[in-house]
PyMOL Python script that loads the backbone (N, CA, C, O; Angstrom):
from pymol import cmd

cmd.read_pdbstr("""\
ATOM      1  N   MET A   1      80.482  57.009  84.370  1.00  0.00           N
ATOM      2  CA  MET A   1      79.521  58.169  84.266  1.00  0.00           C
ATOM      3  C   MET A   1      79.668  58.981  85.551  1.00  0.00           C
ATOM      4  O   MET A   1      79.731  58.447  86.658  1.00  0.00           O
ATOM      5  N   THR A   2      79.718  60.273  85.352  1.00  0.00           N
ATOM      6  CA  THR A   2      79.617  61.211  86.329  1.00  0.00           C
ATOM      7  C   THR A   2      78.042  61.593  86.711  1.00  0.00           C
ATOM      8  O   THR A   2      77.130  61.771  85.904  1.00  0.00           O
ATOM      9  N   ASP A   3      77.972  61.670  88.140  1.00  0.00           N
ATOM     10  CA  ASP A   3      76.705  62.156  88.641  1.00  0.00           C
ATOM     11  C   ASP A   3      76.822  63.708  88.899  1.00  0.00           C
ATOM     12  O   ASP A   3      77.831  64.279  89.312  1.00  0.00           O
ATOM     13  N   TYR A   4      75.568  64.312  88.571  1.00  0.00           N
ATOM     14  CA  TYR A   4      75.452  65.757  88.724  1.00  0.00           C
ATOM     15  C   TYR A   4      74.633  66.094  89.996  1.00  0.00           C
ATOM     16  O   TYR A   4      73.794  65.283  90.389  1.00  0.00           O
ATOM     17  N   GLU A   5      74.860  67.348  90.706  1.00  0.00           N
ATOM     18  CA  GLU A   5      74.160  67.654  91.792  1.00  0.00           C
ATOM     19  C   GLU A   5      73.290  69.064  91.018  1.00  0.00           C
ATOM     20  O   GLU A   5      73.888  69.921  90.367  1.00  0.00           O
ATOM     21  N   SER A   6      72.205  69.065  91.189  1.00  0.00           N
ATOM     22  CA  SER A   6      71.735  70.565  90.865  1.00  0.00           C
ATOM     23  C   SER A   6      71.735  71.354  91.886  1.00  0.00           C
ATOM     24  O   SER A   6      71.481  71.002  93.038  1.00  0.00           O
ATOM     25  N   GLY A   7      72.092  72.751  91.432  1.00  0.00           N
ATOM     26  CA  GLY A   7      72.121  73.775  92.559  1.00  0.00           C
ATOM     27  C   GLY A   7      70.886  74.658  92.284  1.00  0.00           C
ATOM     28  O   GLY A   7      70.600  75.539  93.094  1.00  0.00           O
ATOM     29  N   GLY A   8      70.188  74.474  91.247  1.00  0.00           N
ATOM     30  CA  GLY A   8      68.949  75.304  90.882  1.00  0.00           C
ATOM     31  C   GLY A   8      69.210  75.652  89.619  1.00  0.00           C
ATOM     32  O   GLY A   8      70.350  75.489  89.183  1.00  0.00           O
ATOM     33  N   PRO A   9      68.133  76.224  88.769  1.00  0.00           N
ATOM     34  CA  PRO A   9      68.026  76.790  87.522  1.00  0.00           C
ATOM     35  C   PRO A   9      68.797  78.112  87.368  1.00  0.00           C
ATOM     36  O   PRO A   9      68.565  79.056  88.123  1.00  0.00           O
ATOM     37  N   THR A  10      69.745  78.178  86.356  1.00  0.00           N
ATOM     38  CA  THR A  10      70.792  79.307  86.039  1.00  0.00           C
ATOM     39  C   THR A  10      70.009  80.562  86.110  1.00  0.00           C
ATOM     40  O   THR A  10      70.618  81.492  86.638  1.00  0.00           O
ATOM     41  N   ILE A  11      68.727  80.829  85.678  1.00  0.00           N
ATOM     42  CA  ILE A  11      68.106  81.900  85.813  1.00  0.00           C
ATOM     43  C   ILE A  11      67.688  82.385  87.120  1.00  0.00           C
ATOM     44  O   ILE A  11      67.155  83.483  87.275  1.00  0.00           O
ATOM     45  N   GLU A  12      67.907  81.644  87.967  1.00  0.00           N
ATOM     46  CA  GLU A  12      67.882  82.179  89.553  1.00  0.00           C
ATOM     47  C   GLU A  12      69.051  82.646  89.972  1.00  0.00           C
ATOM     48  O   GLU A  12      69.000  83.027  91.142  1.00  0.00           O
ATOM     49  N   PHE A  13      70.140  82.768  89.432  1.00  0.00           N
ATOM     50  CA  PHE A  13      71.507  83.262  89.767  1.00  0.00           C
ATOM     51  C   PHE A  13      71.581  84.543  89.080  1.00  0.00           C
ATOM     52  O   PHE A  13      71.492  84.659  87.857  1.00  0.00           O
ATOM     53  N   ALA A  14      71.755  85.550  89.942  1.00  0.00           N
ATOM     54  CA  ALA A  14      71.883  87.053  89.212  1.00  0.00           C
ATOM     55  C   ALA A  14      73.522  86.985  88.885  1.00  0.00           C
ATOM     56  O   ALA A  14      74.277  86.193  89.448  1.00  0.00           O
ATOM     57  N   ASP A  15      73.853  87.754  88.085  1.00  0.00           N
ATOM     58  CA  ASP A  15      75.167  87.852  87.447  1.00  0.00           C
ATOM     59  C   ASP A  15      75.700  89.199  87.985  1.00  0.00           C
ATOM     60  O   ASP A  15      75.314  90.188  87.362  1.00  0.00           O
ATOM     61  N   PRO A  16      76.419  89.379  88.904  1.00  0.00           N
ATOM     62  CA  PRO A  16      77.179  88.145  89.702  1.00  0.00           C
ATOM     63  C   PRO A  16      76.385  88.015  90.925  1.00  0.00           C
ATOM     64  O   PRO A  16      75.691  88.864  91.485  1.00  0.00           O
ATOM     65  N   SER A  17      76.639  86.659  91.269  1.00  0.00           N
ATOM     66  CA  SER A  17      75.956  86.233  92.870  1.00  0.00           C
ATOM     67  C   SER A  17      76.766  84.960  93.210  1.00  0.00           C
ATOM     68  O   SER A  17      77.634  84.479  92.480  1.00  0.00           O
ATOM     69  N   SER A  18      76.437  84.553  94.217  1.00  0.00           N
ATOM     70  CA  SER A  18      77.074  83.329  94.882  1.00  0.00           C
ATOM     71  C   SER A  18      75.988  82.490  95.659  1.00  0.00           C
ATOM     72  O   SER A  18      75.045  83.136  96.114  1.00  0.00           O
ATOM     73  N   THR A  19      76.004  81.465  95.815  1.00  0.00           N
ATOM     74  CA  THR A  19      75.290  80.730  96.896  1.00  0.00           C
ATOM     75  C   THR A  19      75.975  79.537  97.433  1.00  0.00           C
ATOM     76  O   THR A  19      76.863  79.025  96.752  1.00  0.00           O
ATOM     77  N   LEU A  20      75.665  79.052  98.553  1.00  0.00           N
ATOM     78  CA  LEU A  20      76.216  77.858  99.114  1.00  0.00           C
ATOM     79  C   LEU A  20      75.405  76.403  98.745  1.00  0.00           C
ATOM     80  O   LEU A  20      74.188  76.473  98.577  1.00  0.00           O
ATOM     81  N   VAL A  21      75.883  75.481  98.657  1.00  0.00           N
ATOM     82  CA  VAL A  21      75.373  74.257  98.321  1.00  0.00           C
ATOM     83  C   VAL A  21      76.264  73.165  98.837  1.00  0.00           C
ATOM     84  O   VAL A  21      77.486  73.296  98.914  1.00  0.00           O
ATOM     85  N   GLU A  22      75.599  72.059  99.195  1.00  0.00           N
ATOM     86  CA  GLU A  22      76.195  71.049 100.028  1.00  0.00           C
ATOM     87  C   GLU A  22      76.102  69.717  98.894  1.00  0.00           C
ATOM     88  O   GLU A  22      75.064  69.248  98.428  1.00  0.00           O
ATOM     89  N   VAL A  23      77.321  69.335  98.652  1.00  0.00           N
ATOM     90  CA  VAL A  23      77.471  67.940  97.775  1.00  0.00           C
ATOM     91  C   VAL A  23      78.314  66.958  98.351  1.00  0.00           C
ATOM     92  O   VAL A  23      79.513  67.162  98.545  1.00  0.00           O
ATOM     93  N   ASP A  24      77.610  65.674  98.691  1.00  0.00           N
ATOM     94  CA  ASP A  24      78.422  64.581  99.197  1.00  0.00           C
ATOM     95  C   ASP A  24      79.034  65.237 100.428  1.00  0.00           C
ATOM     96  O   ASP A  24      80.256  65.108 100.493  1.00  0.00           O
ATOM     97  N   GLU A  25      78.528  65.828 101.296  1.00  0.00           N
ATOM     98  CA  GLU A  25      79.145  66.287 102.901  1.00  0.00           C
ATOM     99  C   GLU A  25      80.179  67.589 102.525  1.00  0.00           C
ATOM    100  O   GLU A  25      80.917  68.033 103.404  1.00  0.00           O
ATOM    101  N   GLU A  26      80.175  68.159 101.169  1.00  0.00           N
ATOM    102  CA  GLU A  26      81.201  69.079 101.067  1.00  0.00           C
ATOM    103  C   GLU A  26      80.424  70.188 100.543  1.00  0.00           C
ATOM    104  O   GLU A  26      79.600  70.138  99.630  1.00  0.00           O
ATOM    105  N   THR A  27      80.849  71.384 101.356  1.00  0.00           N
ATOM    106  CA  THR A  27      80.396  72.659 101.022  1.00  0.00           C
ATOM    107  C   THR A  27      81.101  73.480  99.895  1.00  0.00           C
ATOM    108  O   THR A  27      82.298  73.764  99.881  1.00  0.00           O
ATOM    109  N   LEU A  28      80.105  73.840  98.886  1.00  0.00           N
ATOM    110  CA  LEU A  28      80.734  74.413  97.875  1.00  0.00           C
ATOM    111  C   LEU A  28      79.964  75.764  97.649  1.00  0.00           C
ATOM    112  O   LEU A  28      78.858  76.029  98.119  1.00  0.00           O
ATOM    113  N   VAL A  29      80.762  76.606  96.820  1.00  0.00           N
ATOM    114  CA  VAL A  29      80.177  78.112  96.552  1.00  0.00           C
ATOM    115  C   VAL A  29      79.924  77.982  94.806  1.00  0.00           C
ATOM    116  O   VAL A  29      80.820  77.845  93.973  1.00  0.00           O
ATOM    117  N   LEU A  30      78.885  78.042  94.617  1.00  0.00           N
ATOM    118  CA  LEU A  30      78.245  78.275  93.314  1.00  0.00           C
ATOM    119  C   LEU A  30      78.150  79.818  93.033  1.00  0.00           C
ATOM    120  O   LEU A  30      77.475  80.640  93.654  1.00  0.00           O
ATOM    121  N   ILE A  31      79.035  80.041  91.881  1.00  0.00           N
ATOM    122  CA  ILE A  31      79.230  81.652  91.603  1.00  0.00           C
ATOM    123  C   ILE A  31      78.871  81.801  90.051  1.00  0.00           C
ATOM    124  O   ILE A  31      79.343  81.058  89.191  1.00  0.00           O
ATOM    125  N   HIS A  32      78.089  82.720  89.826  1.00  0.00           N
ATOM    126  CA  HIS A  32      77.789  83.089  88.656  1.00  0.00           C
ATOM    127  C   HIS A  32      78.225  84.413  88.407  1.00  0.00           C
ATOM    128  O   HIS A  32      77.702  85.366  88.984  1.00  0.00           O
ATOM    129  N   ALA A  33      79.368  84.572  87.394  1.00  0.00           N
ATOM    130  CA  ALA A  33      80.069  85.723  87.407  1.00  0.00           C
ATOM    131  C   ALA A  33      80.507  85.761  85.862  1.00  0.00           C
ATOM    132  O   ALA A  33      80.782  84.735  85.240  1.00  0.00           O
ATOM    133  N   ALA A  34      80.544  87.070  85.301  1.00  0.00           N
ATOM    134  CA  ALA A  34      80.924  87.172  83.769  1.00  0.00           C
ATOM    135  C   ALA A  34      80.108  86.256  82.696  1.00  0.00           C
ATOM    136  O   ALA A  34      80.620  86.003  81.605  1.00  0.00           O
ATOM    137  N   GLY A  35      78.902  85.804  83.026  1.00  0.00           N
ATOM    138  CA  GLY A  35      78.031  85.093  82.092  1.00  0.00           C
ATOM    139  C   GLY A  35      78.529  83.286  82.429  1.00  0.00           C
ATOM    140  O   GLY A  35      77.916  82.413  81.815  1.00  0.00           O
ATOM    141  N   SER A  36      79.407  82.970  83.208  1.00  0.00           N
ATOM    142  CA  SER A  36      79.831  81.704  83.526  1.00  0.00           C
ATOM    143  C   SER A  36      79.282  81.189  85.047  1.00  0.00           C
ATOM    144  O   SER A  36      78.978  81.929  85.983  1.00  0.00           O
ATOM    145  N   ILE A  37      79.252  80.047  85.029  1.00  0.00           N
ATOM    146  CA  ILE A  37      79.005  79.438  86.369  1.00  0.00           C
ATOM    147  C   ILE A  37      80.151  78.636  87.015  1.00  0.00           C
ATOM    148  O   ILE A  37      80.528  77.688  86.326  1.00  0.00           O
ATOM    149  N   TYR A  38      80.763  78.804  88.150  1.00  0.00           N
ATOM    150  CA  TYR A  38      81.634  78.132  88.899  1.00  0.00           C
ATOM    151  C   TYR A  38      81.505  77.509  90.117  1.00  0.00           C
ATOM    152  O   TYR A  38      80.845  78.166  90.922  1.00  0.00           O
ATOM    153  N   ALA A  39      81.883  76.552  90.476  1.00  0.00           N
ATOM    154  CA  ALA A  39      81.817  75.709  91.665  1.00  0.00           C
ATOM    155  C   ALA A  39      83.029  75.473  92.206  1.00  0.00           C
ATOM    156  O   ALA A  39      83.847  74.881  91.501  1.00  0.00           O
ATOM    157  N   ILE A  40      83.436  75.912  93.672  1.00  0.00           N
ATOM    158  CA  ILE A  40      84.657  75.996  94.366  1.00  0.00           C
ATOM    159  C   ILE A  40      84.408  75.533  95.625  1.00  0.00           C
ATOM    160  O   ILE A  40      83.290  75.572  96.139  1.00  0.00           O
ATOM    161  N   ASP A  41      85.444  75.069  96.182  1.00  0.00           N
ATOM    162  CA  ASP A  41      85.354  74.615  97.552  1.00  0.00           C
ATOM    163  C   ASP A  41      85.144  75.999  98.487  1.00  0.00           C
ATOM    164  O   ASP A  41      85.676  77.040  98.102  1.00  0.00           O
ATOM    165  N   ASP A  42      84.463  75.982  99.553  1.00  0.00           N
ATOM    166  CA  ASP A  42      84.162  77.112 100.298  1.00  0.00           C
ATOM    167  C   ASP A  42      85.310  77.533 101.299  1.00  0.00           C
ATOM    168  O   ASP A  42      85.012  77.958 102.415  1.00  0.00           O
ATOM    169  N   VAL A  43      86.658  77.408 100.882  1.00  0.00           N
ATOM    170  CA  VAL A  43      87.646  77.301 101.815  1.00  0.00           C
ATOM    171  C   VAL A  43      88.811  78.092 101.272  1.00  0.00           C
ATOM    172  O   VAL A  43      89.269  77.751 100.182  1.00  0.00           O
ATOM    173  N   CYS A  44      89.346  79.130 101.931  1.00  0.00           N
ATOM    174  CA  CYS A  44      90.463  79.902 101.227  1.00  0.00           C
ATOM    175  C   CYS A  44      91.609  79.136 101.714  1.00  0.00           C
ATOM    176  O   CYS A  44      91.706  78.624 102.829  1.00  0.00           O
ATOM    177  N   THR A  45      92.517  79.106 100.715  1.00  0.00           N
ATOM    178  CA  THR A  45      93.842  78.093 100.838  1.00  0.00           C
ATOM    179  C   THR A  45      94.716  78.914 101.709  1.00  0.00           C
ATOM    180  O   THR A  45      95.801  78.385 101.948  1.00  0.00           O
ATOM    181  N   HIS A  46      94.545  79.879 102.150  1.00  0.00           N
ATOM    182  CA  HIS A  46      95.460  80.678 103.005  1.00  0.00           C
ATOM    183  C   HIS A  46      95.330  80.155 104.447  1.00  0.00           C
ATOM    184  O   HIS A  46      96.292  79.716 105.077  1.00  0.00           O
ATOM    185  N   ASP A  47      94.027  80.232 104.945  1.00  0.00           N
ATOM    186  CA  ASP A  47      93.929  80.000 106.337  1.00  0.00           C
ATOM    187  C   ASP A  47      92.443  79.289 106.750  1.00  0.00           C
ATOM    188  O   ASP A  47      92.013  79.254 107.903  1.00  0.00           O
ATOM    189  N   GLY A  48      91.773  78.747 105.601  1.00  0.00           N
ATOM    190  CA  GLY A  48      90.572  77.913 105.634  1.00  0.00           C
ATOM    191  C   GLY A  48      89.207  78.661 105.884  1.00  0.00           C
ATOM    192  O   GLY A  48      88.177  78.001 106.019  1.00  0.00           O
ATOM    193  N   GLY A  49      89.198  79.901 105.940  1.00  0.00           N
ATOM    194  CA  GLY A  49      88.174  80.935 106.074  1.00  0.00           C
ATOM    195  C   GLY A  49      87.197  80.565 105.004  1.00  0.00           C
ATOM    196  O   GLY A  49      87.552  79.859 104.060  1.00  0.00           O
ATOM    197  N   PRO A  50      85.888  81.052 105.130  1.00  0.00           N
ATOM    198  CA  PRO A  50      84.859  80.781 103.959  1.00  0.00           C
ATOM    199  C   PRO A  50      84.815  81.836 103.003  1.00  0.00           C
ATOM    200  O   PRO A  50      84.651  83.027 103.270  1.00  0.00           O
ATOM    201  N   LEU A  51      84.965  81.347 101.906  1.00  0.00           N
ATOM    202  CA  LEU A  51      85.192  82.181 100.683  1.00  0.00           C
ATOM    203  C   LEU A  51      83.735  82.708 100.284  1.00  0.00           C
ATOM    204  O   LEU A  51      83.601  83.763  99.664  1.00  0.00           O
ATOM    205  N   SER A  52      82.694  81.946 100.660  1.00  0.00           N
ATOM    206  CA  SER A  52      81.455  82.413 100.275  1.00  0.00           C
ATOM    207  C   SER A  52      81.204  83.727 100.751  1.00  0.00           C
ATOM    208  O   SER A  52      80.426  84.451 100.130  1.00  0.00           O
ATOM    209  N   ASP A  53      81.792  84.131 101.818  1.00  0.00           N
ATOM    210  CA  ASP A  53      81.583  85.620 102.509  1.00  0.00           C
ATOM    211  C   ASP A  53      82.453  86.392 101.576  1.00  0.00           C
ATOM    212  O   ASP A  53      82.515  87.586 101.867  1.00  0.00           O
ATOM    213  N   GLY A  54      83.060  86.068 100.653  1.00  0.00           N
ATOM    214  CA  GLY A  54      84.166  86.912  99.955  1.00  0.00           C
ATOM    215  C   GLY A  54      83.426  87.867  98.883  1.00  0.00           C
ATOM    216  O   GLY A  54      82.277  87.727  98.464  1.00  0.00           O
ATOM    217  N   GLU A  55      84.275  88.782  98.570  1.00  0.00           N
ATOM    218  CA  GLU A  55      83.796  89.741  97.529  1.00  0.00           C
ATOM    219  C   GLU A  55      83.925  89.023  96.024  1.00  0.00           C
ATOM    220  O   GLU A  55      85.013  88.515  95.755  1.00  0.00           O
ATOM    221  N   LEU A  56      82.936  88.970  95.114  1.00  0.00           N
ATOM    222  CA  LEU A  56      83.461  88.882  93.702  1.00  0.00           C
ATOM    223  C   LEU A  56      83.777  90.261  93.034  1.00  0.00           C
ATOM    224  O   LEU A  56      83.217  91.350  93.162  1.00  0.00           O
ATOM    225  N   CYS A  57      84.914  89.851  92.238  1.00  0.00           N
ATOM    226  CA  CYS A  57      85.595  90.948  91.579  1.00  0.00           C
ATOM    227  C   CYS A  57      86.103  90.416  90.159  1.00  0.00           C
ATOM    228  O   CYS A  57      85.830  89.299  89.718  1.00  0.00           O
ATOM    229  N   THR A  58      86.751  91.215  89.616  1.00  0.00           N
ATOM    230  CA  THR A  58      87.423  91.007  88.324  1.00  0.00           C
ATOM    231  C   THR A  58      88.801  91.482  88.274  1.00  0.00           C
ATOM    232  O   THR A  58      89.079  92.667  88.461  1.00  0.00           O
ATOM    233  N   GLU A  59      89.724  90.525  88.009  1.00  0.00           N
ATOM    234  CA  GLU A  59      91.227  91.060  87.798  1.00  0.00           C
ATOM    235  C   GLU A  59      91.515  91.083  86.447  1.00  0.00           C
ATOM    236  O   GLU A  59      91.694  89.991  85.909  1.00  0.00           O
ATOM    237  N   GLY A  60      91.601  92.128  85.753  1.00  0.00           N
ATOM    238  CA  GLY A  60      91.956  92.193  84.180  1.00  0.00           C
ATOM    239  C   GLY A  60      90.583  91.701  83.610  1.00  0.00           C
ATOM    240  O   GLY A  60      89.560  92.364  83.783  1.00  0.00           O
ATOM    241  N   ASP A  61      90.594  90.641  82.997  1.00  0.00           N
ATOM    242  CA  ASP A  61      89.228  90.153  82.412  1.00  0.00           C
ATOM    243  C   ASP A  61      89.024  88.775  83.077  1.00  0.00           C
ATOM    244  O   ASP A  61      88.289  87.948  82.538  1.00  0.00           O
ATOM    245  N   LYS A  62      89.639  88.519  84.198  1.00  0.00           N
ATOM    246  CA  LYS A  62      89.130  87.230  84.873  1.00  0.00           C
ATOM    247  C   LYS A  62      88.328  87.376  86.261  1.00  0.00           C
ATOM    248  O   LYS A  62      88.715  87.921  87.295  1.00  0.00           O
ATOM    249  N   PRO A  63      87.220  86.797  86.022  1.00  0.00           N
ATOM    250  CA  PRO A  63      86.280  86.845  87.304  1.00  0.00           C
ATOM    251  C   PRO A  63      87.193  85.976  88.636  1.00  0.00           C
ATOM    252  O   PRO A  63      87.656  84.835  88.646  1.00  0.00           O
ATOM    253  N   ALA A  64      87.202  86.887  89.525  1.00  0.00           N
ATOM    254  CA  ALA A  64      87.782  86.330  91.039  1.00  0.00           C
ATOM    255  C   ALA A  64      86.989  86.467  92.106  1.00  0.00           C
ATOM    256  O   ALA A  64      85.895  87.032  92.077  1.00  0.00           O
ATOM    257  N   ILE A  65      87.556  85.907  93.185  1.00  0.00           N
ATOM    258  CA  ILE A  65      86.804  86.072  94.519  1.00  0.00           C
ATOM    259  C   ILE A  65      87.937  86.660  95.584  1.00  0.00           C
ATOM    260  O   ILE A  65      89.122  86.407  95.365  1.00  0.00           O
ATOM    261  N   ALA A  66      87.611  87.327  96.559  1.00  0.00           N
ATOM    262  CA  ALA A  66      88.522  87.848  97.498  1.00  0.00           C
ATOM    263  C   ALA A  66      88.081  87.106  98.828  1.00  0.00           C
ATOM    264  O   ALA A  66      86.926  87.009  99.242  1.00  0.00           O
ATOM    265  N   CYS A  67      89.252  86.594  99.425  1.00  0.00           N
ATOM    266  CA  CYS A  67      88.770  86.105 100.787  1.00  0.00           C
ATOM    267  C   CYS A  67      88.477  87.209 101.700  1.00  0.00           C
ATOM    268  O   CYS A  67      89.050  88.296 101.629  1.00  0.00           O
ATOM    269  N   PRO A  68      87.488  86.888 102.645  1.00  0.00           N
ATOM    270  CA  PRO A  68      86.921  88.201 103.393  1.00  0.00           C
ATOM    271  C   PRO A  68      87.920  88.380 104.512  1.00  0.00           C
ATOM    272  O   PRO A  68      87.999  89.442 105.129  1.00  0.00           O
ATOM    273  N   ARG A  69      88.647  87.380 104.759  1.00  0.00           N
ATOM    274  CA  ARG A  69      89.490  87.697 106.072  1.00  0.00           C
ATOM    275  C   ARG A  69      90.905  88.481 105.566  1.00  0.00           C
ATOM    276  O   ARG A  69      91.332  89.385 106.285  1.00  0.00           O
ATOM    277  N   HIS A  70      91.637  88.124 104.307  1.00  0.00           N
ATOM    278  CA  HIS A  70      92.848  89.050 104.132  1.00  0.00           C
ATOM    279  C   HIS A  70      92.628  89.556 102.794  1.00  0.00           C
ATOM    280  O   HIS A  70      93.657  90.011 102.296  1.00  0.00           O
ATOM    281  N   VAL A  71      91.487  89.621 101.982  1.00  0.00           N
ATOM    282  CA  VAL A  71      91.460  90.209 100.927  1.00  0.00           C
ATOM    283  C   VAL A  71      92.397  89.449  99.867  1.00  0.00           C
ATOM    284  O   VAL A  71      92.668  90.018  98.810  1.00  0.00           O
ATOM    285  N   ALA A  72      92.835  88.319 100.111  1.00  0.00           N
ATOM    286  CA  ALA A  72      93.616  87.583  99.113  1.00  0.00           C
ATOM    287  C   ALA A  72      92.903  87.176  97.873  1.00  0.00           C
ATOM    288  O   ALA A  72      91.945  86.432  98.083  1.00  0.00           O
ATOM    289  N   LYS A  73      93.109  87.447  96.782  1.00  0.00           N
ATOM    290  CA  LYS A  73      92.182  86.992  95.520  1.00  0.00           C
ATOM    291  C   LYS A  73      92.640  86.026  94.920  1.00  0.00           C
ATOM    292  O   LYS A  73      93.856  85.837  94.915  1.00  0.00           O
ATOM    293  N   CYS A  74      91.791  85.204  94.286  1.00  0.00           N
ATOM    294  CA  CYS A  74      92.100  83.973  93.513  1.00  0.00           C
ATOM    295  C   CYS A  74      91.044  83.855  92.013  1.00  0.00           C
ATOM    296  O   CYS A  74      89.899  84.306  92.041  1.00  0.00           O
ATOM    297  N   VAL A  75      91.500  83.334  91.027  1.00  0.00           N
ATOM    298  CA  VAL A  75      90.784  83.330  89.787  1.00  0.00           C
ATOM    299  C   VAL A  75      89.639  82.210  89.980  1.00  0.00           C
ATOM    300  O   VAL A  75      89.949  81.152  90.527  1.00  0.00           O
ATOM    301  N   LEU A  76      88.308  82.434  89.534  1.00  0.00           N
ATOM    302  CA  LEU A  76      87.418  81.606  89.519  1.00  0.00           C
ATOM    303  C   LEU A  76      87.543  80.450  88.592  1.00  0.00           C
ATOM    304  O   LEU A  76      87.311  79.315  89.011  1.00  0.00           O
ATOM    305  N   ALA A  77      87.906  80.670  87.327  1.00  0.00           N
ATOM    306  CA  ALA A  77      88.082  79.550  86.408  1.00  0.00           C
ATOM    307  C   ALA A  77      89.177  78.479  86.690  1.00  0.00           C
ATOM    308  O   ALA A  77      89.043  77.369  86.177  1.00  0.00           O
ATOM    309  N   ASP A  78      90.331  78.770  87.535  1.00  0.00           N
ATOM    310  CA  ASP A  78      91.341  77.799  87.619  1.00  0.00           C
ATOM    311  C   ASP A  78      91.918  77.830  89.027  1.00  0.00           C
ATOM    312  O   ASP A  78      92.853  77.065  89.266  1.00  0.00           O
ATOM    313  N   GLY A  79      91.452  78.648  90.003  1.00  0.00           N
ATOM    314  CA  GLY A  79      92.046  78.752  91.330  1.00  0.00           C
ATOM    315  C   GLY A  79      93.350  79.672  91.525  1.00  0.00           C
ATOM    316  O   GLY A  79      93.753  80.087  92.612  1.00  0.00           O
ATOM    317  N   ALA A  80      93.926  79.909  90.291  1.00  0.00           N
ATOM    318  CA  ALA A  80      95.256  80.772  90.444  1.00  0.00           C
ATOM    319  C   ALA A  80      95.203  81.907  91.422  1.00  0.00           C
ATOM    320  O   ALA A  80      94.305  82.744  91.335  1.00  0.00           O
ATOM    321  N   ALA A  81      96.082  81.968  92.304  1.00  0.00           N
ATOM    322  CA  ALA A  81      96.309  82.990  93.353  1.00  0.00           C
ATOM    323  C   ALA A  81      96.883  84.237  92.569  1.00  0.00           C
ATOM    324  O   ALA A  81      97.740  84.211  91.685  1.00  0.00           O
ATOM    325  N   LEU A  82      96.167  85.425  93.130  1.00  0.00           N
ATOM    326  CA  LEU A  82      96.439  86.598  92.354  1.00  0.00           C
ATOM    327  C   LEU A  82      97.059  87.524  93.180  1.00  0.00           C
ATOM    328  O   LEU A  82      97.740  88.431  92.701  1.00  0.00           O
ATOM    329  N   THR A  83      96.856  87.357  94.633  1.00  0.00           N
ATOM    330  CA  THR A  83      97.517  88.114  95.590  1.00  0.00           C
ATOM    331  C   THR A  83      97.681  87.085  96.619  1.00  0.00           C
ATOM    332  O   THR A  83      97.003  86.074  96.800  1.00  0.00           O
ATOM    333  N   ILE A  84      98.929  87.617  97.407  1.00  0.00           N
ATOM    334  CA  ILE A  84      99.300  86.900  98.709  1.00  0.00           C
ATOM    335  C   ILE A  84      98.209  87.608  99.807  1.00  0.00           C
ATOM    336  O   ILE A  84      97.656  88.705  99.726  1.00  0.00           O
ATOM    337  N   PRO A  85      98.124  86.727 100.701  1.00  0.00           N
ATOM    338  CA  PRO A  85      98.634  85.408 101.100  1.00  0.00           C
ATOM    339  C   PRO A  85      98.021  84.114 100.483  1.00  0.00           C
ATOM    340  O   PRO A  85      98.241  82.992 100.940  1.00  0.00           O
ATOM    341  N   ASP A  86      97.180  84.391  99.334  1.00  0.00           N
ATOM    342  CA  ASP A  86      96.602  83.123  98.756  1.00  0.00           C
ATOM    343  C   ASP A  86      97.710  82.227  98.134  1.00  0.00           C
ATOM    344  O   ASP A  86      98.694  82.760  97.623  1.00  0.00           O
ATOM    345  N   THR A  87      97.576  80.932  98.165  1.00  0.00           N
ATOM    346  CA  THR A  87      98.555  80.029  97.460  1.00  0.00           C
ATOM    347  C   THR A  87      97.815  79.255  96.373  1.00  0.00           C
ATOM    348  O   THR A  87      98.422  78.452  95.665  1.00  0.00           O
TER     349      THR A  87
END
""", "prot")
cmd.dss("prot")
cmd.show_as("cartoon", "prot")
cmd.util.cbc("prot")
cmd.orient("prot")
């Protein structure tokens, strides 16, 4: 069985918006974008910066987030790197 941790009611999250939550000593970013909710690590794969400070954007039809340090972008749904230096 999987345990779930509530980040709050969906109605409280504007689209687009993000908020930080702590789950089992891990900091995650909950993101509401394009009608979907995503939970990702608050860490850029390039240099470990906080993705929670990044700008939410869309690349094509894919909701994405840009690292605030180097503007590297990754897809929210699967973490795929869209621009370098993201990996």
